[in-house]
C-alpha positions, -999 to 999 in steps of 0.1 A, spaced: 18 -108 183 15 -144 172 22 -155 136 12 -186 117 29 -199 86 10 -195 53 17 -199 16 17 -168 -6 -12 -183 -26 -34 -190 4 -26 -155 18 -39 -139 -13 -69 -161 -14 -78 -155 23 -73 -117 20 -95 -117 -11 -123 -136 5 -122 -114 36 -120 -82 16 -148 -93 -7 -171 -93 23 -160 -59 36 -179 -26 33 -165 8 30 -164 26 64 -181 56 48 -209 36 32 -196 38 -4 -198 8 -27 -162 11 -40 -135 0 -16 -98 8 -10 -74 -18 3 -38 -9 14 -7 -31 12 19 -13 33 56 -21 34 91 -11 25 101 -16 -12 122 -46 1 89 -62 12 77 -63 -25 43 -49 -19 35 -50 -56 37 -88 -57 12 -91 -28 -11 -65 -44 -10 -83 -77 -19 -117 -62 -47 -101 -42 -60 -84 -74 -60 -118 -92 -80 -135 -65 -105 -106 -62 -109 -108 -100 -118 -145 -97 -146 -134 -72 -160 -111 -98 -146 -78 -86 -133 -51 -108 -98 -42 -95 -73 -14 -100 -38 -16 -85 -23 18 -76 14 19 -66 23 50 -46 55 54 -66 32 69 -92 24 97 -68 58 109 -59 63 147 -57 85 165 -83 122 162 -77 125 198 -68 104 191 -37 116 156 -29 153 167 -30 149 201 -12 171 188 16 193 166 -6 187 133 -24 194 111 7 175 127 35 156 100 54 133 125 71 123 141 38 117 106 24 93 98 52 76 131 54 76 146 20 83 123 -10 48 111 -15 20 134 -27 -7 123 -2 -29 153 -12 -30 140 -48 -37 105 -35 -67 118 -16 -79 139 -45 -73 114 -74 -78 80 -57 -97 81 -24 -120 110 -31 -137 94 -62 -144 63 -41 -165 82 -15 -203 79 -15 -215 100 -44 -180 101 -58 -174 99 -95 -155 66 -94 -131 82 -118 -96 73 -105 -62 83 -117 -38 53 -116 -7 74 -114 3 111 -116 41 116 -118 69 97 -135 100 100 -112 123 90 -141 113 118 -165 102 140 -136 70 149 -155 33 142 -153 25 107 -167 -6 117 -186 -21 84 -178 -59 84 -186 -84 82 -158 -101 48 -151 -139 48 -146 -146 22 -119 -179 5 -116 -199 1 -84 -183 -26 -62 -148 -21 -76 -117 -23 -54 -86 -1 -55 -55 -17 -41 -29 9 -31 5 -4 -23 38 12 -11 56 25 20 42 47 48 5 41 40 -8 35 75 0 69 91 -22 90 67 -57 81 78 -64 67 44 -99 50 44 -88 15 38 -115 -12 42 -86 -36 46 -51 -26 56 -22 -51 54 13 -44 67 42 -65 53 66 -65 82 103 -69 80 127 -72 109 154 -46 110 180 -72 99 159 -85 71 151 -50 59 188 -41 58 197 -74 40 170 -70 14 176 -33 7 201 -25 -20 232 -8 -6 226 24 -25 191 26 -9 201 19 27 201 56 35 162 51 37 165 27 67 162 55 93 129 65 77 115 31 82 128 30 118 110 63 124 78 50 108 79 20 131 84 41 162 60 70 154 32 53 135 33 16 147 20 1 114 16 -34 130 -9 -19 154 -28 0 128 -31 -28 102 -59 -53 100 -35 -80 90 3 -82 96 24 -105 74 59 -113 85 78 -112 52 115 -117 63 116 -148 40 96 -140 8 91 -177 1 79 -185 36 55 -157 49 36 -159 82 6 -139 92 -15 -129 122 -47 -142 107 -79 -123 98 -95 -99 122 -121 -116 144 -108 -150 136 -100 -157 172 
């Protein structure tokens, strides 16, 4: 896999232009984009920049972090608070994401999307109001482990960290999660599933594989 250096600003601009020309695989007019990566890869920053660029192109955009769709603590911590297998397989409520985010984007769907469902700090429902998205809107979902769920992304981006960079950039009290990301790499192969891979070892100097079909 070959990488080319790119600025963060140009990366967001190129992704937005490419994404603006995409169509939903199922024929719907509302699109879902995915920014996949470990917390250390700072997916929210990339999602935010992409949202800004899409807004400049006239798109209505909603950014959805997967941390708003964590399961209740009683389910997340069933095998302890630091079980990497549970973190990979059971922390995120993928059923709720399908129901509240992706389902409304389908052809004939309501377009009524819930930005978040669960507050992990209070361990209670957030009570965030639904957002009614117009035709042509884009939802950008960001967070870890997105590319092994068959989510219907019109554009999937993987922010890739080498094992060394992932360890360096992960806080010491969160390093128990590292085996989960190793499993994700081995079992899912996110770099092979993504439309675009961004090497994010140095957040100030990213590199990417380029856009699909660009040669």
